N, C-alpha and C positions, 0 to 999 in steps of 0.2 A: 145736570144738563137741562138747558132750556127746552120748552116745548117746541120751539121753532127748529132747534137742532135735531130733536127726536123726529119730528115730522120730515125733515129733510133726509135724515138717515133712512127712515123707513120707506120713503118714496124712491130711494135709489136701489132698493131691493124689493123683489116681488116674492110672494109666497110660493112655496113649491107647488108644482102642478103634476098631475098624473094622467097618463094616457094609456088606455087599454086597447090592444090591437089583436085581431084574430090571427093565430099562428098559421092557419091554412092559407091566408092571403099574404101576409108579410113574412119574408124570409129573414133569417138571421143575418145573411150577407147584406141585404138591402138596409136593414136597421143599423148594422155596423158602419156601412158607408155613410149613412145619414148622420149617425152620431159624430163621425169624424168631421163631416161638413159643417155641423152645427156646434162644434166644440167651443168655438169662440163666443157663442151666444148664451151658453148655460152649461152647468154641470149636468151630465145626462147619465142615468143608470138604467140599464136594460136587463130585465129578468124574464125568463120564460118558464112556463110550467107544462109545455107540450100542447096546450090548447090555446093559450093566450100569452101575449107579451105585455108586460107592464113596464112602461117607460116613465121614469121619474125625472123631473126637471127641477133644478134648484139653482140659485144664483143667476136667475134669468135676467138678461139684458133688459132694462126698463123700457127701452124703445120698442120692444116686441110685446111685452106684457102677455096677455091672455092668448095672443095669436100664435105663440110658439108651438104648442102641441099640434094644432091644425097644420101649420106649415111643415112641421116635422113629418107628419103622416103623409102629406102630399108629396114631399120630397122622396120618402121611402117608396111610395108607389111608383114614382117616376124612375127610381133606380131599378125597379122590377121590369119596367118596359125597356130600358136601355140595356141592362145586363142582368138577366134573371139568375 
């Protein structure tokens, strides 16, 4: 494979990102609603340990890049305001 093709393929995929959220602030329901809303932008895996949520993003839409975790957290907070 040529280096140009490799560069093109890697540019279309971004590295996985991880977001850690306080479980006393973010509810499971808000995170689940947000995961459904963002499902077309990335593969999203959410795990909790009682104190913190770990949100892992993979196959992120290249148009969003590094902004996705912050946008996800903001959307989850807005879900809490609308429907706690």
